[in-house]
N, C-alpha and C positions, 0 to 999 in steps of 0.2 A: 571526565571523558565526554566528548561531544557525541550527541545522538542525532542521527539523520533520518529524515523522511525521504523515501525513495518513491518517485512517481514514474510509472511506466505507462506510456500512451503512444501508440503508433500513429494515432489519428490526431493531427494538429487542429481539429475542428473546435467549435465553440465550447463543447463539453470539456475538452482538455484544458482550454483556457479558463473555464469556470473553476475547474478543479485546482489549477495552479493558483488562481486568485484566492480561492478558499484557503489553501495551504499557506500562502503568504500572509494571510490575516492571523494565522495561528502561530507561526514560527518565523524567525528571520530567514530571508531568502538564502543565505549561505548554508542553512541547514537542510536545504531541499536539493536532492539530486534528481535530475530528469534523464530518463532513458527512452529513446524512441525506437529501439530495436532490441529484440531478445538477445542478439549477440552482444550488444553493449552491456546489457544487464547481466548476462552470464559472466562477463569479465569481472564485474563488481561482486557477484555472488561467489566467485571462486576465491575471493579475498576473505579474510576473517570478517564476519558480519555481526560481531557483538555490539557494534555501534549503530546498527540499524534499528530504529524504533518501530517503524511501520513501513510496509511496502504497499503502495496503492497501485493496483493493476486495473487499467481500463482496457478491457478486452474488446477488440473490433469485430471478430468473427469466430466461427467454430474452429477453424484451422488454428488460429492463434491460441485458443483455449486448449486444443490438443497439444500444441507446442509447449505450453506451460505444464500440462500434465506430464509430459516427457521429462521435465526437469524437477518434478515434485520433490525428490530427495534434497535438492538444494534449498528448497523453500520450507522444509520441515520446522526449523527453529525460528522462523520469521513470522511476525504478526502481519496478516494480510487483510487489506480491505479490497474486495473484489467488485468491480463495476462491470456488469455484463451488458452485452449489446441487445439481448432480447430475453423474453420470459418463457421461452419454450421449455417444456419439462426436461428434455435431454440436455439442454444448455445449463439449466439450473443444477441438475444432478451432476454434470461434469464439473461445474463450478464448485459445488460442495466437496468434491473429491480433493480440491486443493486445500481444504480445511481453513477457509478464511474466518477471521473473527467477525467480519461483517460482509454481507453480500447484498448488493442492490443492482438496480437496472439503470442504464444511462439516462433514461427519461424521468427517473424519480427525482424527488426533491433532494438537492445536495445538502440541505440542512441536516438531514439524517447522518450523512457522512461527517459533516462538521461536528455534530454532537458526539458521535462515536469516537472520532479522532481526538476531540478535546479530552475525553475521558482517558483514552489511551496515553496521551501525552502526559496528563496529570499523574497517572499511575506510574508511567516510565520515569518521570521526574522524582516521584516519591521513592521508588526503588533505587534510583541513582543516589539520592540523598542518604538512604539507609546504608548503601555500600560505602559511601564516603564518610559515614559516622555523623551525619548532620541530623539533628532532631528539631522538627518544627512543630509549634503548637498552633 
């Protein structure tokens, strides 16, 4: 089964480009799905999502974070890396309500995201191998 990384970023700024570049260094481009609106992402989330390895959310503002909070039930079974726009206490608290595996700020070093994502991909591949009956030493 193919596993996909989903990237949501409404902002096509340099941070979005850096994130995409980082993802493309970790997995083939055809395993990355990019969504620029919550509506587009919702269509994907209403489909079976057993093939989603990680969802990376780059949040642009507090309204967008509220919008994601309203669809939290659709995100419950998905591993999330959350990139917030600011470090305000209420923003960080709202971000934690989405139960991300990793939470960071858009001005932080993206190498942290790369390290976490690398581990998540490795674990995801190991679990897939186990499900397929493949044993590696």
